[in-house]
PAKEMAR-366572 format. One record per residue (C-alpha): residue number from 1; residue in three letters; x, y, z. Coordinates in steps of 0.25 Angstrom, whole numbers. Each point is the difference from the previous one (the first is absolute). Example, Ala and Ser with C-alpha at 12.3 -4.5 7.8 and 13.67 -1.06 7.14 Angstrom:
# PAKEMAR-366572
REC resi resn     u     v     w
REC    1  Ala    49   -18    31
REC    2  Ser     6    14    -2
# end
This chain:
# PAKEMAR-366572
REC resi resn     u     v     w
REC    1  Unk     5  -139    38
REC    2  Unk   -13     7    -3
REC    3  Unk    -1    15     0
REC    4  Unk    -5     4    14
REC    5  Unk    12   -12     9
REC    6  Unk     9     8   -11
REC    7  Unk    -4    15     6
REC    8  Unk     0    -7    13
REC    9  Unk    14    -4    -1
REC   10  Unk     3    13    -6
REC   11  Unk    -6     8    12
REC   12  Unk     8   -10     9
REC   13  Unk    13    -2    -5
REC   14  Unk     5    13    -8
REC   15  Unk    14    -2    -2
REC   16  Unk    -3   -15    -4
REC   17  Unk    -8     5   -12
REC   18  Unk    11    12    -3
REC   19  Unk    10   -10    -2
REC   20  Unk   -10    -8    -7
REC   21  Unk    -5     9    -8
REC   22  Unk    15     8    -1
REC   23  Unk     4   -15    -7
REC   24  Unk   -11     3   -12
REC   25  Unk     4    15     0
REC   26  Unk    12    -5    -2
REC   27  Unk    -1    -9   -11
REC   28  Unk   -11     8    -7
REC   29  Unk    11    13     0
REC   30  Unk    12   -11    -6
REC   31  Unk    -9    -1   -13
REC   32  Unk    -3    15    -1
REC   33  Unk    11     4   -11
REC   34  Unk     1    17     0
REC   35  Unk     6     8   -12
REC   36  Unk    11     8     1
REC   37  Unk   -11    11    -3
REC   38  Unk    -7    -4    13
REC   39  Unk    10    -2    10
REC   40  Unk     6    15    -5
REC   41  Unk   -14     4     4
REC   42  Unk     1    -6    14
REC   43  Unk    14     6     1
REC   44  Unk    -7    13    -3
REC   45  Unk   -11    -1     9
REC   46  Unk     7    -5    12
REC   47  Unk    11     9    -4
REC   48  Unk    -9    13     1
REC   49  Unk    -5    -6    14
REC   50  Unk    13    -1     6
REC   51  Unk     5    14    -7
REC   52  Unk   -11     6     9
REC   53  Unk     5    -5    13
REC   54  Unk    13     1    -3
REC   55  Unk    -3    15    -7
REC   56  Unk    -9     4    12
REC   57  Unk     9    -6    10
REC   58  Unk    13    13    -6
REC   59  Unk   -11     9     6
REC   60  Unk     3    -5    15
REC   61  Unk   -12    -1     9
REC   62  Unk   -11     9   -11
REC   63  Unk     4   -13    -9
REC   64  Unk    -2    -8    10
REC   65  Unk   -13     5     5
REC   66  Unk    -3     1   -16
REC   67  Unk     2   -15    -2
REC   68  Unk    -8    -4    12
REC   69  Unk   -13     7    -6
REC   70  Unk     2    -4   -14
REC   71  Unk     2   -14     7
REC   72  Unk   -12     1     8
REC   73  Unk    -9     5   -10
REC   74  Unk     4   -11   -10
REC   75  Unk    -5   -10    12
REC   76  Unk   -13     8     4
REC   77  Unk    -2     1   -15
REC   78  Unk    -1   -16     0
REC   79  Unk   -10    -2    12
REC   80  Unk    -9    11    -6
REC   81  Unk     1    -9   -12
REC   82  Unk    -1   -13     6
REC   83  Unk   -11     5     9
REC   84  Unk    -8     5   -12
REC   85  Unk     2   -13    -7
REC   86  Unk    -6    -7    13
REC   87  Unk   -12    10     0
REC   88  Unk    -4    -4   -14
REC   89  Unk    -1   -13     1
REC   90  Unk    -7     1    15
REC   91  Unk    -9     8   -10
REC   92  Unk    -2   -11    -9
REC   93  Unk    -3   -11    11
REC   94  Unk    -9     9     6
REC   95  Unk   -10     1   -12
REC   96  Unk    -4   -16     3
REC   97  Unk    -5    -7     8
REC   98  Unk     7   -12    -5
REC   99  Unk    16     2     3
REC  100  Unk     4   -14    -7
REC  101  Unk    -9     4   -11
REC  102  Unk     8    12    -1
REC  103  Unk    13    -6     2
REC  104  Unk    -1   -10   -11
REC  105  Unk    -6    10   -11
REC  106  Unk    12     8     3
REC  107  Unk     9   -12     0
REC  108  Unk    -4    -1   -14
REC  109  Unk    -1    15    -4
REC  110  Unk    17    -1     7
REC  111  Unk     3   -13   -11
REC  112  Unk    -7     7   -12
REC  113  Unk    11     8    -7
REC  114  Unk    -9     9    -6
REC  115  Unk    -6     1    17
REC  116  Unk    13     1     7
REC  117  Unk     4    13   -10
REC  118  Unk   -14     5     4
REC  119  Unk     4    -2    15
REC  120  Unk    14     4    -2
REC  121  Unk    -6    14    -6
REC  122  Unk   -10     3    11
REC  123  Unk    11    -2    11
REC  124  Unk     8    10    -9
REC  125  Unk   -13     9     1
REC  126  Unk     0    -2    14
REC  127  Unk    15     3     3
REC  128  Unk     1    12    -9
REC  129  Unk   -11     7     7
REC  130  Unk    -3     7    14
REC  131  Unk    -8    -9     9
REC  132  Unk   -14     1    -2
REC  133  Unk   -10    -9     5
REC  134  Unk   -10     4   -12
REC  135  Unk     9    -4   -12
REC  136  Unk     2   -12    10
REC  137  Unk   -14    -5     0
REC  138  Unk    -1     2   -16
REC  139  Unk    13    -7    -2
REC  140  Unk    -3   -14     7
REC  141  Unk   -14     0    -7
REC  142  Unk     8    -2   -14
# end
């Protein structure tokens, strides 16, 4: 199945796609071995979130409000982060007349270890900054 057909399949059959990819994800995850230190860090991180939720619940309605605000803020932050990344890529593609050529260059850039590292650093800069069209335009030309 070529990539275009695969994308059409994903769009029309998301349940089957998720079921299929879930199996490959499960296979990949079963191959991962975590050290006791890694397991401890994961438990600590998840435990902290659960403690926050349970601890705030002890304060009754005010704790519930605080928990709702914190969860809302996390969702909004993720949405803003995704939007900034989308704008960055749009700026990158808009600077050229040949979208196919830019996609090919970006693909080559991302598959190169150094290019991938640089791309991730650019994403972190965008992520760690407030929405700034000028900064985004400059970073899109890198």
